[in-house]
C-alpha positions as CSV (number, residue, x, y, z in Angstrom):
1,M,-26.2,0.7,17.5
2,T,-24.3,3.5,15.9
3,T,-24.1,3.3,12.2
4,I,-20.4,3.7,11.3
5,G,-20.6,2.6,7.7
6,T,-18.4,0.4,5.7
7,N,-14.7,-0.1,4.7
8,W,-13.5,1.5,1.4
9,A,-14.4,-1.5,-0.7
10,G,-17.9,-1.7,0.8
11,N,-17.6,-5.5,1.6
12,H,-17.5,-5.0,5.4
13,T,-20.0,-3.1,7.5
14,Y,-18.5,-2.0,10.9
15,R,-20.1,-3.6,14.0
16,A,-18.5,-1.3,16.6
17,A,-20.8,0.2,19.2
18,A,-19.3,3.7,18.8
19,L,-16.8,5.8,16.8
20,E,-14.8,8.4,18.5
21,R,-12.6,11.1,16.8
22,P,-10.4,12.5,19.6
23,D,-8.6,15.8,19.0
24,S,-5.8,15.3,21.5
25,L,-3.7,12.7,23.2
26,D,-5.6,13.4,26.5
27,A,-9.0,12.8,24.7
28,L,-7.6,9.6,23.2
29,R,-6.4,8.5,26.5
30,E,-9.8,9.0,28.0
31,V,-11.4,6.8,25.3
32,V,-8.8,4.0,25.5
33,A,-8.7,3.8,29.3
34,G,-12.5,4.0,29.6
35,A,-13.5,1.3,27.1
36,P,-13.3,-2.5,27.5
37,L,-12.6,-2.9,23.7
38,V,-10.9,-0.5,21.4
39,R,-9.5,-0.5,17.8
40,A,-7.9,2.2,15.7
41,L,-9.8,2.6,12.4
42,G,-7.2,4.0,9.9
43,S,-8.2,4.9,6.4
44,R,-10.7,2.0,6.0
45,H,-8.6,0.4,3.3
46,S,-8.5,-3.1,4.8
47,F,-10.7,-5.7,3.1
48,S,-11.9,-7.6,6.2
49,D,-12.8,-7.1,9.8
50,L,-9.1,-6.4,10.7
51,T,-9.9,-3.0,12.2
52,D,-13.4,-3.7,13.6
53,T,-14.4,-4.3,17.2
54,R,-17.5,-4.8,19.3
55,G,-16.4,-1.9,21.4
56,V,-15.1,1.6,20.3
57,L,-13.5,2.5,17.0
58,V,-11.0,5.4,17.2
59,D,-10.5,7.6,14.2
60,L,-7.1,9.2,14.6
61,S,-7.5,11.8,11.8
62,G,-8.6,14.3,14.5
63,L,-5.2,14.3,16.2
64,P,-2.9,17.2,15.4
65,D,-1.2,16.5,12.1
66,D,1.9,18.4,12.7
67,V,4.9,17.2,10.7
68,A,8.3,17.7,12.3
69,V,11.5,17.1,10.3
70,D,14.8,16.5,12.2
71,E,17.3,17.3,9.5
72,A,20.3,16.2,11.6
73,A,18.8,12.8,12.2
74,R,17.2,12.6,8.8
75,T,13.8,11.6,10.2
76,V,10.3,13.0,10.2
77,S,7.8,12.7,13.2
78,V,4.2,12.4,12.2
79,S,0.8,11.6,13.8
80,G,-0.4,8.1,13.0
81,G,-3.6,9.3,11.4
82,V,-1.9,11.3,8.7
83,R,-2.2,10.0,5.2
84,Y,0.9,9.3,3.1
85,G,-0.1,11.8,0.4
86,D,-0.4,14.6,2.9
87,L,2.9,13.6,4.6
88,A,4.6,13.5,1.2
89,R,3.4,17.0,0.2
90,A,4.6,18.4,3.6
91,L,8.0,16.7,3.1
92,E,8.4,17.9,-0.5
93,D,7.6,21.5,0.6
94,R,10.6,21.2,3.1
95,G,12.9,19.6,0.5
96,W,12.7,16.1,1.9
97,A,11.4,12.7,0.7
98,L,10.6,9.1,1.7
99,A,12.5,6.3,0.0
100,N,9.3,4.7,-1.2
101,L,5.6,4.8,-1.3
102,A,2.7,2.4,-1.8
103,S,0.6,2.5,-4.9
104,L,-2.1,4.5,-3.1
105,P,-1.1,7.8,-1.3
106,H,-4.6,7.9,0.3
107,I,-3.8,5.3,3.1
108,S,-2.8,6.3,6.6
109,V,0.8,6.0,7.8
110,A,-0.1,4.0,10.9
111,G,-2.5,1.6,9.1
112,A,-0.2,0.9,6.2
113,V,2.8,0.2,8.5
114,A,0.8,-2.0,10.8
115,T,-0.3,-4.3,8.0
116,G,3.1,-4.6,6.3
117,T,2.1,-2.6,3.2
118,H,4.8,-1.9,0.7
119,G,5.8,-0.3,-2.6
120,S,8.1,-2.0,-5.2
121,G,11.7,-2.4,-6.0
122,N,14.5,-5.0,-5.6
123,R,16.3,-2.7,-3.1
124,N,13.2,-1.2,-1.5
125,R,11.9,-2.7,1.7
126,S,8.3,-2.5,3.1
127,L,7.1,0.9,4.4
128,A,7.6,-0.5,8.0
129,A,11.3,-0.6,7.4
130,A,11.4,3.2,7.3
131,V,10.1,3.4,10.8
132,A,12.7,4.6,13.3
133,S,10.4,4.8,16.3
134,V,6.8,4.3,17.2
135,D,4.6,5.6,20.1
136,V,1.9,3.2,21.1
137,M,-0.9,4.0,23.6
138,G,-1.6,0.9,25.7
139,P,-4.8,-0.3,27.5
140,D,-4.1,1.9,30.5
141,G,-3.8,5.0,28.3
142,E,0.0,5.3,28.8
143,V,2.2,5.7,25.7
144,R,5.2,3.5,25.2
145,H,8.0,4.7,23.0
146,L,9.9,2.0,21.0
147,A,12.9,2.9,18.9
148,R,14.9,0.9,16.3
149,G,17.2,-1.4,18.3
150,D,14.9,-1.9,21.3
151,A,14.1,-5.4,22.3
152,D,10.4,-5.3,21.3
153,F,10.7,-3.0,18.3
154,D,10.8,-5.5,15.5
155,G,7.5,-7.0,16.9
156,S,5.8,-3.7,17.5
157,V,5.7,-2.0,14.1
158,V,3.8,-4.4,11.9
159,A,1.5,-5.2,14.8
160,L,-2.1,-5.4,13.3
161,G,-3.3,-2.9,15.9
162,A,-3.0,-5.7,18.6
163,L,-0.6,-3.8,20.9
164,G,-2.4,-0.5,21.2
165,V,-3.2,2.7,19.3
166,V,-0.2,4.1,17.4
167,T,-0.2,7.8,18.1
168,R,3.0,8.8,16.4
169,L,5.7,7.5,14.2
170,E,9.2,8.6,13.2
171,L,10.3,7.8,9.7
172,D,13.6,7.9,7.8
173,V,13.8,10.6,5.2
174,E,16.3,11.7,2.5
175,P,16.7,14.8,0.3
176,T,14.0,15.2,-2.3
177,Y,14.6,13.6,-5.7
178,L,13.0,13.3,-9.2
179,V,11.5,10.1,-10.7
180,R,10.6,9.3,-14.3
181,Q,7.9,6.7,-15.1
182,E,7.8,4.7,-18.3
183,V,4.9,2.4,-19.3
184,R,5.5,-0.3,-22.0
185,T,3.4,-3.1,-23.5
186,G,4.0,-6.4,-25.2
187,L,6.0,-8.2,-22.5
188,T,5.7,-12.0,-23.0
189,W,5.5,-14.7,-20.4
190,D,8.6,-16.3,-22.0
191,T,10.6,-13.1,-21.5
192,V,9.3,-12.8,-17.9
193,E,10.3,-16.3,-17.0
194,R,13.7,-16.1,-18.6
195,R,14.6,-12.6,-17.4
196,F,12.6,-12.0,-14.2
197,D,15.5,-10.5,-12.3
198,D,16.6,-8.3,-15.1
199,I,13.1,-6.9,-15.5
200,T,12.5,-6.2,-11.8
201,G,16.0,-4.7,-11.6
202,A,15.4,-2.4,-14.6
203,G,14.3,0.5,-12.5
204,Y,14.0,1.8,-8.9
205,S,10.4,0.5,-8.7
206,V,9.0,-1.9,-11.2
207,S,5.4,-3.3,-11.6
208,M,4.1,-5.9,-14.1
209,F,0.3,-5.9,-14.7
210,T,-1.4,-9.1,-16.0
211,R,-4.6,-11.0,-16.0
212,F,-2.9,-14.4,-15.9
213,D,-4.3,-15.2,-19.3
214,G,-2.8,-15.7,-22.7
215,D,-2.0,-12.0,-23.2
216,G,1.2,-12.1,-21.0
217,V,2.1,-8.9,-19.1
218,T,-0.3,-6.3,-20.4
219,Q,1.6,-3.4,-18.9
220,L,5.2,-2.9,-17.6
221,W,5.6,0.2,-15.4
222,V,9.2,1.2,-14.7
223,K,10.0,4.1,-12.2
224,S,13.6,5.3,-12.3
225,R,15.2,7.9,-10.2
226,A,16.4,10.8,-12.4
227,D,19.9,10.5,-11.1
228,E,20.1,6.9,-12.3
229,P,20.2,5.6,-15.9
230,A,16.9,5.5,-17.8
231,L,15.5,2.2,-19.0
232,A,18.0,0.8,-21.4
233,D,16.9,-2.8,-22.1
234,V,13.2,-2.7,-23.2
235,F,12.8,-6.5,-23.2
236,D,11.2,-6.5,-26.7
237,T,8.4,-4.2,-25.5
238,V,7.0,-1.0,-27.0
239,P,6.3,2.3,-25.3
240,A,2.6,3.0,-24.5
241,A,1.1,5.3,-27.0
242,D,-0.9,7.2,-24.4
243,T,-1.2,7.4,-20.6
244,M,-2.5,4.0,-19.4
245,H,-4.6,2.8,-16.4
246,M,-4.0,-0.8,-15.3
247,L,-7.7,-1.4,-15.1
248,R,-9.9,-1.7,-18.2
249,G,-11.9,1.5,-18.5
250,G,-10.0,3.2,-15.6
251,S,-9.7,7.0,-15.8
252,T,-6.2,7.9,-16.9
253,E,-6.6,11.2,-15.0
254,A,-6.3,9.3,-11.8
255,V,-2.8,7.8,-12.5
256,T,0.5,9.5,-11.9
257,G,2.6,11.0,-14.7
258,Q,3.9,8.7,-17.4
259,G,5.9,9.1,-20.6
260,G,9.4,9.3,-19.0
261,E,9.2,13.0,-18.0
262,P,10.9,13.4,-14.6
263,G,8.8,14.7,-11.8
264,P,8.8,14.9,-8.0
265,W,9.0,11.5,-6.2
266,L,5.6,11.9,-4.7
267,D,4.0,12.4,-8.2
268,R,5.6,9.2,-9.7
269,L,6.2,6.5,-7.0
270,P,2.5,6.0,-6.3
271,H,0.4,4.6,-9.1
272,F,-2.5,7.0,-8.3
273,R,-2.8,10.8,-7.7
274,M,-3.9,11.9,-4.3
275,E,-6.6,14.3,-5.6
276,F,-8.4,11.4,-7.4
277,T,-10.4,8.4,-6.1
278,P,-8.0,5.5,-6.3
279,S,-8.9,2.4,-8.4
280,N,-12.6,1.8,-8.6
281,G,-13.8,1.0,-5.0
282,E,-16.2,-1.7,-6.1
283,E,-13.6,-4.4,-5.7
284,L,-11.8,-6.9,-3.4
285,Q,-8.1,-7.2,-3.2
286,A,-5.8,-10.1,-2.2
287,E,-2.0,-10.3,-2.1
288,Y,0.4,-13.2,-1.5
289,F,4.2,-13.1,-0.9
290,V,6.7,-15.8,-1.8
291,P,10.6,-15.8,-1.6
292,R,12.0,-14.0,-4.6
293,E,13.9,-17.2,-5.7
294,H,10.5,-18.8,-6.3
295,A,9.1,-15.9,-8.4
296,V,9.1,-17.8,-11.7
297,A,7.7,-21.0,-10.1
298,G,5.0,-18.9,-8.4
299,I,4.1,-17.2,-11.8
300,E,3.8,-20.7,-13.4
301,A,1.6,-21.9,-10.6
302,L,-0.8,-19.0,-10.9
303,R,-0.8,-19.3,-14.7
304,G,-1.9,-22.9,-14.2
305,I,-5.1,-21.7,-12.5
306,G,-5.6,-18.7,-14.8
307,E,-8.9,-20.0,-16.1
308,E,-10.2,-20.0,-12.5
309,L,-8.9,-16.5,-11.8
310,S,-9.9,-14.7,-15.0
311,P,-13.8,-14.7,-14.5
312,L,-13.2,-12.6,-11.3
313,L,-9.9,-10.8,-12.0
314,E,-9.7,-7.2,-12.9
315,V,-5.9,-7.1,-12.9
316,A,-3.0,-8.6,-11.1
317,E,0.3,-6.9,-10.2
318,I,3.7,-8.5,-9.7
319,R,6.3,-6.5,-7.6
320,T,9.4,-7.2,-5.6
321,I,10.2,-6.2,-2.0
322,A,13.5,-6.4,-0.2
323,G,13.6,-8.4,3.1
324,D,13.2,-6.7,6.5
325,E,13.4,-7.6,10.2
326,H,9.8,-7.0,11.2
327,W,8.2,-10.1,12.6
328,L,4.9,-10.0,10.8
329,S,6.1,-8.4,7.6
330,G,5.4,-10.4,4.4
331,A,9.1,-9.8,3.6
332,H,10.4,-10.8,7.1
333,G,13.8,-12.4,6.7
334,R,13.7,-12.8,2.9
335,D,13.7,-10.9,-0.4
336,T,10.2,-11.3,-1.7
337,V,7.9,-11.2,-4.7
338,G,4.3,-10.0,-4.2
339,F,1.4,-11.2,-6.3
340,H,-1.4,-8.6,-5.9
341,F,-4.9,-9.2,-7.2
342,T,-7.8,-6.8,-7.8
343,F,-11.1,-8.8,-8.1
344,R,-14.7,-7.9,-8.7
345,R,-16.6,-7.6,-5.5
346,E,-18.0,-11.1,-5.4
347,E,-16.8,-12.1,-2.0
348,P,-17.8,-15.8,-1.8
349,A,-16.3,-16.5,-5.2
350,V,-13.2,-14.5,-4.4
351,R,-12.6,-16.4,-1.2
352,G,-12.9,-19.6,-3.1
353,V,-10.3,-18.4,-5.5
354,A,-8.1,-17.3,-2.6
355,R,-8.1,-20.8,-1.3
356,R,-7.0,-22.1,-4.7
357,M,-4.1,-19.5,-4.8
358,E,-3.0,-20.5,-1.3
359,E,-3.1,-24.1,-2.4
360,V,-0.9,-23.7,-5.5
361,L,1.5,-21.3,-3.8
362,A,1.8,-23.4,-0.6
363,P,5.0,-25.2,-1.8
364,F,6.7,-21.8,-1.7
365,D,6.0,-20.8,1.9
366,V,3.3,-18.3,0.8
367,R,2.4,-15.5,3.2
368,P,-0.7,-13.3,2.8
369,H,-1.0,-9.5,3.1
370,W,-2.7,-9.0,6.5
371,G,-5.0,-6.2,5.1
372,K,-6.3,-8.1,2.1
373,V,-8.6,-11.1,1.6
374,F,-7.1,-14.4,2.6
375,E,-8.2,-17.8,4.0
376,M,-5.1,-19.1,5.8
377,D,-5.8,-20.1,9.4
378,A,-3.7,-19.7,12.6
379,P,-1.7,-22.9,12.2
380,A,-1.0,-22.2,8.5
381,L,0.1,-18.7,9.3
382,A,2.4,-19.9,12.2
383,A,4.1,-22.2,9.7
384,V,5.2,-19.3,7.4
385,F,5.6,-16.4,9.9
386,P,8.3,-17.9,12.2
387,R,7.9,-15.1,14.8
388,L,4.1,-15.3,15.0
389,G,4.3,-17.1,18.4
390,D,6.7,-14.5,19.7
391,F,4.3,-11.8,18.6
392,A,1.4,-13.5,20.5
393,D,3.6,-13.6,23.6
394,L,4.4,-9.9,23.2
395,R,0.7,-9.2,22.9
396,E,0.0,-11.0,26.2
397,R,2.7,-8.9,27.9
398,V,1.4,-5.5,26.8
399,D,-2.3,-6.2,26.5
400,P,-3.2,-9.2,28.7
401,Q,-6.9,-8.4,28.8
402,H,-7.0,-8.1,24.9
403,V,-8.5,-4.6,25.0
404,F,-7.3,-4.3,21.4
405,G,-8.5,-7.7,20.4
406,N,-11.1,-8.6,17.9
407,A,-12.5,-11.5,15.9
408,F,-9.8,-11.1,13.2
409,L,-7.0,-11.5,15.8
410,D,-8.8,-14.5,17.3
411,R,-8.6,-16.2,13.9
412,V,-5.0,-15.5,13.0
413,L,-3.0,-15.6,16.2
414,P,-2.0,-18.9,17.9
């Protein structure tokens, strides 16, 4: 069997029989139409077998990476294999920008969108919400074009790779802008629980980092657009004396500019710089979403199991995401708070902790991030993703032979 290697975290070794890197749509069509099982690989940043297959893995990074801006429509068309950092640089060079970015610019556009990945901000929706249209190559090698407003569109963007290979996406853009990033320390749990909405509304994008122990929120990162007021209420915190990394011992060279100095959006909205290795690699990540009105209750529930989390936990991040319409989005139909966890790479123990987090967050209709570690099964997922059954029906229509199926989809779809 061909050795394809592992995912970014190193916790999953790919079992596919072959890896192809087509350099054109015709070459991709030949691979898809000629293989009984196919999956698109993306940037390998999923923490499970989500992108694996017993058949052929397709690396889209070989497709032409041309970036085409339609200034009248305020959209950009981009190949699915392009990474967000590369797209952001191309847009900035043309005087344009995306409304938001995830913490890592290293991830592929198609992969991030397909798993419901997001940034932060009370008014900022998931990355999928910026998609105006998507081109998907089906099992017969034909490309379907779906645009915002089409009947199947809301089920075809966050689609877990189950509907085909995403060859191209069209994203909303806006004129470029500047962002300032301030990092502060000393935020207490009492202040967080009394003033959660004020804190998350203090900037365009806000992140709270904690270890769910007695130290409260160890770091508060506030990203504000330069044309909006700077952080006024500091919530009894103090400014960081130097550039900070959210991980103990993490290289501060890897993080984006802090200190309140305005800089281009692409150099402030992500947490990490494109030219450095993100985070530390030797880790596992989990993330859970609950409705924003349950944010404080969710924090209290997680603090209640802090002693179980702390032996494995490197850091946790609390962010907000505005609701969207995409069926499998963690923020589908509701404004949301996300609890993101970076654990040491001890998978059996982390999966045990994941089950505990799912248990204590269950009263709040908790949803997992599809690309992270989670233990919820198909019935539990169907109970919190109300359109999951509709998505399964859509899959049967467009891929009845499950050419794009795999063990992950067998576990999570009804």
